[in-house]
C-alpha positions in Angstrom: 42.9 54.0 8.8 43.9 50.7 7.1 46.1 50.6 4.0 47.3 48.1 1.5 50.7 49.0 0.0 52.7 47.1 -2.6 56.3 47.9 -3.4 58.2 45.7 -5.8 57.5 42.2 -4.6 56.5 43.1 -1.1 52.9 43.5 0.0 52.2 45.4 3.2 49.0 45.0 5.2 48.6 47.7 7.8 45.8 48.0 10.4 46.2 51.5 11.9 45.3 52.0 15.6 46.1 50.4 18.9 45.3 46.7 19.3 43.9 46.3 15.8 43.9 42.9 14.1 44.2 42.1 10.4 41.3 39.8 9.5 40.8 37.6 6.4 37.2 36.8 5.5 35.4 34.9 2.8 31.7 35.4 2.2 31.6 37.4 5.4 33.1 34.6 7.5 36.4 35.1 9.2 38.9 32.4 8.1 42.1 33.7 9.6 43.6 36.7 11.4 46.8 38.3 12.5 46.7 40.0 15.9 48.3 43.2 16.8 50.9 41.1 18.7 51.7 39.2 15.5 50.0 35.9 16.3 48.5 34.2 13.3 45.3 32.1 13.8 43.2 30.2 11.3 40.1 28.0 11.5 41.3 25.8 8.7 44.9 25.1 7.7 46.0 22.7 4.9 48.5 20.5 6.7 50.3 19.9 3.4 51.5 23.5 3.3 52.9 23.6 6.8 56.7 23.5 6.8 59.4 24.4 9.4 59.2 24.1 13.1 55.9 24.5 14.9 55.8 26.5 18.2 55.3 24.8 21.5 51.7 23.4 21.9 50.0 23.2 25.2 48.6 19.7 25.9 45.8 21.4 27.8 44.5 22.7 24.5 44.4 19.3 22.8 41.1 17.6 23.4 38.8 15.2 21.6 41.3 14.5 18.8 40.1 11.4 16.8 42.9 8.7 16.7 42.3 8.4 12.9 43.6 11.9 12.4 46.9 11.2 14.1 49.4 9.8 11.6 53.2 9.6 11.2 55.8 9.1 13.9 55.2 10.6 17.3 58.1 12.4 19.1 59.8 10.9 22.1 57.6 11.2 25.3 59.2 12.3 28.5 58.2 10.2 31.6 58.2 13.4 33.6 55.1 14.5 31.6 53.1 11.3 32.3 51.0 11.6 35.4 48.3 9.4 36.8 49.7 6.2 35.3 50.7 3.4 37.6 53.3 1.0 36.3 53.0 -2.6 37.3 56.5 -3.9 38.0 58.4 -6.3 40.2 60.2 -3.8 42.3 61.5 -3.6 45.0 63.9 -6.4 44.1 67.1 -7.6 45.7 69.7 -10.3 45.5 72.4 -11.0 48.1 75.2 -13.4 48.9 78.0 -13.9 51.5 81.5 -12.5 50.9 82.9 -15.5 52.8 81.8 -18.6 54.6 79.7 -18.0 57.8 80.0 -20.2 60.8 76.8 -21.2 62.4 77.0 -22.5 66.0 75.4 -25.8 67.0 71.7 -25.5 68.1 71.8 -21.7 67.6 69.2 -20.0 65.5 71.6 -17.7 63.7 70.8 -14.9 61.2 72.6 -15.3 57.9 74.7 -12.1 57.4 74.2 -11.6 53.7 76.7 -8.8 53.3 77.2 -8.5 49.6 74.4 -7.1 47.3 74.2 -8.4 43.7 71.3 -5.9 43.1 69.0 -3.8 45.2 66.6 -1.7 43.2 65.1 0.4 46.0 68.0 0.4 48.5 65.6 -1.6 50.7 68.1 -4.3 51.8 70.5 -3.5 54.7 73.7 -5.5 54.0 75.9 -3.7 56.5 74.4 -4.4 60.0 70.8 -5.8 60.2 71.0 -8.0 57.1 67.3 -7.6 56.4 64.9 -6.5 53.7 62.4 -3.8 54.7 59.3 -2.9 52.6 59.7 0.7 51.5 56.9 3.4 51.4 54.3 2.8 48.8 55.5 -0.8 48.2 53.1 -3.0 50.2 51.9 -6.2 48.6 52.8 -9.8 48.0 56.5 -10.7 47.8 58.2 -13.8 46.6 61.4 -14.8 48.4 63.7 -17.6 47.3 67.2 -18.8 47.8 69.6 -21.7 48.4 71.8 -22.2 51.4 74.5 -24.9 51.4 75.6 -25.9 54.9 78.5 -28.3 55.7 78.5 -31.7 57.5 74.8 -32.1 58.3 74.9 -35.9 58.5 73.6 -39.0 60.5 70.0 -37.8 60.4 70.8 -34.3 61.9 68.6 -31.3 60.9 69.3 -28.0 59.2 66.4 -25.7 59.5 66.1 -22.6 57.2 63.7 -20.0 58.5 62.4 -16.6 57.4 61.7 -14.3 60.3 59.0 -11.7 59.9 59.4 -8.6 62.0 61.8 -10.4 64.4 60.0 -13.7 64.8 59.9 -17.0 62.8 56.2 -17.4 63.4 53.3 -15.6 61.7 49.9 -15.7 63.3 51.2 -18.6 65.5 52.1 -20.8 62.5 55.7 -21.6 61.6 55.0 -21.8 57.9 58.2 -19.9 57.0 60.3 -22.8 58.3 61.9 -25.4 56.1 63.7 -28.4 57.7 66.3 -30.6 55.9 67.7 -33.9 57.2 71.2 -35.0 56.4 72.3 -38.5 55.5 75.3 -40.5 56.9 77.4 -39.7 53.8 76.5 -36.0 53.4 79.2 -33.4 53.5 77.1 -30.6 52.1 73.3 -30.2 52.7 71.3 -28.3 50.1 68.6 -26.1 51.7 66.3 -24.3 49.2 63.6 -21.9 50.2 60.6 -20.4 48.4 57.7 -18.5 49.9 55.2 -15.8 49.1 54.4 -13.4 51.9 51.8 -10.6 52.1 53.8 -7.6 53.5 52.9 -4.1 54.7 55.1 -1.0 54.5 57.7 -1.2 57.2 57.6 -5.0 57.5 61.0 -6.6 57.5 62.3 -10.1 56.7 65.5 -11.9 57.6 66.9 -15.4 56.9 68.0 -17.6 59.8 69.6 -21.1 60.0 69.5 -23.6 62.8 71.3 -27.0 62.9 72.0 -29.7 65.5 75.2 -31.2 64.0 77.0 -31.0 67.3 79.6 -28.4 66.4 79.8 -25.1 64.5 79.4 -25.6 60.7 79.8 -23.2 57.8 77.3 -21.8 55.3 79.1 -22.1 52.0 79.5 -18.6 50.5 80.3 -19.9 47.0 76.9 -21.5 46.5 74.5 -19.7 48.9 72.2 -16.9 47.6 69.0 -15.2 48.7 66.7 -12.9 46.7 63.2 -11.4 46.8 60.9 -9.2 44.8 57.3 -7.7 44.9 54.8 -9.5 42.7 53.1 -7.3 40.1 49.4 -7.5 39.3 48.3 -9.3 42.5 
């Protein structure tokens, strides 16, 4: 049995019986209903009369919404809810320097022990023992490495050779194209050795920076001015 009961200013709609809904119809067509559990549904709702907080809405139920019908300011979107979207960025990225001058022996191909990180986005640079950058999982691609090394007393036509080693060797496919040679002049006390190269790297590949010179005695890499950095190139 269904009843309509009015008392003072209250109107009570009652649908007797288990699991019975209250339905609102116009011309025999249902326009809205209230379920036995208390959930209200409607086929047409005037947005101008909606006030207060809306309940949580499942994104799975939102399909084929014309962009023209979306107005106003959207709420903040959590990155945790965004899936299937690949961001193009320049990470991993690192920058390193020396905490103090490093001595490089004469005619010795010596790894530069970059032991101070200025930044390291993916913890991919080892600044404690191996002094190398290793491509982390999921980060294969083209990388740009650049830097400047200042070495003392390369003069009288002697050579300072700055070299990037790939996976333990300074040659790639038999070609020494990661080697940059600089010749000192008779009056030089500091030789400026820049480096810039793009390398195509796979996951697990590692790169290190070495210096060779033939000045005749050990010479220092100047910590105050020497830097090395690298990053993955986005979009290539």
